[in-house]
C-alpha positions in Angstrom: 0.0 0.0 0.0 1.1 3.6 -0.6 1.5 6.2 2.1 -2.0 7.6 1.9 -3.4 4.0 2.1 -1.3 3.3 5.1 -2.6 6.5 6.7 -6.2 5.5 6.0 -5.7 1.9 7.3 -3.9 3.0 10.4 -5.9 6.2 11.2 -2.6 7.9 11.5 -1.9 11.1 9.5 0.7 11.1 6.8 2.5 13.9 8.7 2.8 11.7 11.8 3.9 8.7 9.7 6.6 10.8 8.1 7.7 12.0 11.5 7.9 8.5 12.9 10.0 7.4 10.0 12.2 10.5 10.5 12.9 9.7 14.2 13.5 6.1 13.4 10.7 4.3 15.2 8.9 3.3 11.9 10.9 1.8 9.1 10.7 3.5 5.7 8.7 1.9 3.0 10.2 -0.1 0.2 11.0 2.3 -2.6 9.1 1.6 -5.9 10.6 4.7 -7.6 11.9 8.1 -6.7 8.6 9.4 -5.4 6.7 6.3 -4.3 7.3 3.8 -1.4 5.3 0.7 -0.6 4.2 -0.2 3.0 3.0 -3.5 4.4 1.5 -5.2 7.5 4.6 -4.6 9.5 4.1 -0.9 9.3 0.5 -1.3 10.4 1.6 -3.3 13.4 4.2 -0.8 14.4 1.8 2.1 14.0 -0.8 0.3 16.2 1.9 -0.1 18.9 3.1 3.5 18.6 -0.5 4.8 18.7 -1.4 2.9 21.9 1.8 4.0 23.6 1.3 7.6 22.7 -2.5 7.7 23.2 -3.0 5.6 26.3 0.3 6.0 28.2 1.8 9.2 26.8 5.0 7.4 26.3 7.9 9.7 25.1 9.4 9.1 21.7 12.7 8.1 23.3 11.2 5.3 25.2 9.3 4.1 22.1 12.6 4.2 20.2 14.2 2.0 22.8 11.4 -0.5 22.6 11.5 -0.5 18.8 15.3 -1.3 19.0 14.5 -4.4 21.1 11.7 -5.4 18.7 14.0 -5.1 15.7 16.8 -7.0 17.4 16.0 -10.5 16.3 18.7 -11.9 18.6 16.6 -10.9 21.6 14.4 -13.8 22.7 10.7 -13.1 22.6 10.3 -13.8 26.3 12.9 -11.1 27.1 11.1 -8.7 24.7 7.9 -9.4 26.6 9.7 -8.5 29.8 10.8 -5.2 28.3 7.2 -4.5 27.3 6.0 -5.2 30.8 8.6 -2.9 32.3 7.6 -0.1 30.0 3.9 -0.6 30.8 4.6 -0.6 34.5 6.8 2.5 34.3 4.3 4.4 32.2 1.4 3.5 34.5 3.5 4.7 37.5 4.2 8.0 35.7 0.5 8.5 35.0 -1.0 7.2 38.2 1.9 7.8 40.5 1.0 4.8 42.7 2.7 1.8 41.2 6.0 0.6 42.5 8.5 -0.3 39.8 12.0 -1.8 39.9 14.6 -2.6 37.3 15.9 -5.5 39.4 15.5 -7.3 42.7 17.9 -5.0 44.5 16.8 -1.6 43.2 13.3 -0.3 43.8 11.6 3.1 43.5 8.4 4.2 45.2 6.5 7.5 45.4 7.5 8.0 49.0 11.1 9.0 49.4 10.7 8.9 53.2 9.4 5.3 53.3 11.2 3.1 55.8 13.7 0.6 54.4 12.6 -3.1 54.3 13.1 -4.9 57.6 12.6 -8.3 56.0 13.9 -9.9 52.9 10.7 -9.5 51.0 12.4 -10.4 47.7 13.2 -13.9 49.1 9.6 -14.2 50.3 8.4 -13.6 46.8 10.8 -16.0 45.3 9.7 -18.7 47.8 6.1 -18.1 46.9 6.9 -18.5 43.2 8.7 -21.7 43.9 5.9 -23.2 45.9 3.4 -22.3 43.1 5.8 -23.7 40.5 5.9 -20.4 38.6 9.1 -19.5 36.8 11.0 -16.5 38.1 11.5 -14.6 34.8 10.7 -11.0 35.6 12.9 -9.2 38.1 10.9 -6.1 37.4 7.6 -7.6 38.6 9.2 -9.5 41.4 11.0 -6.4 42.7 7.7 -4.5 42.5 5.9 -7.0 44.6 8.8 -7.0 47.2 8.7 -3.2 47.3 5.0 -3.1 47.7 5.2 -5.6 50.6 7.9 -3.5 52.3 5.7 -0.4 51.9 2.8 -2.1 53.6 5.0 -3.5 56.3 6.5 0.0 57.0 3.0 1.4 57.8 2.0 -1.4 60.1 0.5 -4.1 58.0 1.5 -7.7 58.7 2.6 -9.1 55.4 4.7 -12.1 54.5 4.8 -15.4 52.6 1.1 -16.1 53.0 0.2 -12.7 51.7 2.1 -13.3 48.5 0.8 -16.8 48.1 -2.8 -15.7 48.5 -2.4 -12.9 45.9 -0.4 -15.0 43.4 -2.8 -18.0 43.7 -5.9 -15.8 43.2 -4.3 -14.1 40.1 -2.9 -17.2 38.4 -6.2 -18.1 36.7 -6.7 -14.6 35.6 -3.1 -14.4 34.2 -3.5 -17.6 32.3 -6.7 -16.2 30.6 -5.0 -12.8 29.9 -1.9 -14.3 28.3 -3.8 -16.9 26.1 -4.0 -14.5 23.1 -0.2 -14.2 22.9 1.3 -16.7 20.5 4.3 -17.0 18.2 2.0 -16.5 15.2 1.9 -12.8 16.1 4.6 -10.4 14.9 7.0 -9.0 17.5 5.2 -5.7 17.3 1.8 -7.4 17.8 3.2 -9.3 20.8 4.4 -6.0 22.3 1.1 -4.4 21.8 -0.7 -7.4 23.4 1.6 -7.3 26.4 1.5 -3.6 27.0 -2.2 -3.2 26.4 -2.9 -6.2 28.6 -0.8 -5.0 31.5 -2.3 -1.5 31.3 -6.0 -2.4 31.0 -6.0 -5.4 33.3 -4.1 -3.4 36.0 -6.8 -0.8 35.7 -9.5 -3.5 36.1 -7.7 -5.0 39.1 -7.3 -1.7 40.8 -11.0 -0.7 40.3 -12.2 -4.2 41.2 -10.1 -4.1 44.3 -11.6 -0.8 45.3 -15.1 -2.1 44.7 -14.6 -5.2 46.8 -12.8 -3.4 49.6 -15.6 -0.7 49.7 -18.3 -3.3 49.7 -16.8 -5.4 52.5 -16.0 -2.4 54.6 -19.6 -1.2 54.3 -21.0 -4.7 55.0 -18.9 -5.0 58.2 -20.5 -1.8 59.5 -24.1 -2.7 58.8 -25.9 -3.2 62.1 -28.4 -6.1 61.9 -32.0 -4.9 61.9 -31.2 -1.4 60.5 
């Protein structure tokens, strides 16, 4: 398809497409002649990914360029690419909502509260132990570190948290996670896989947060209802 056809199929303006090519996050089309280039499904997939990142997460071009470099690096295994997508989604969500805890590895964490007390337990080891018991592979230091940091933050303000806390949450979410990851297959392009992961993390996290608020509110209200009122 030509540039105008790509713009129509993707709902992205020709000016934006040219800009994305200029900054290197969208590959140029295949030259047919001096004035015409041909674009294909790979361009549609990349534009869908860029569009989601810009529209839903306000992801800066620099971060998108970094992700695109991972997508284009065929030596990077798909599972590692999915980890990078998860990290980007978590960081973007933290930047928008300001409430998520994100880490690059098990030993380095960030939270919104610079004055939070340091962990007084090895919460990372607790999370690892829970993963082992549930026979879940430990493939995401980002996610594991986030759970450990969230436990530390809860503990710092007086909540009693530990191994059973992690087991309860992981066990409850395992079924949901299996349903959510089912659409991701090797039949998809690497751009499509990234979009599935980032979109899934973003939207399902929103659902989990809102569902959690709903259940907590309902249970709190039910506990205060006086029989006979």
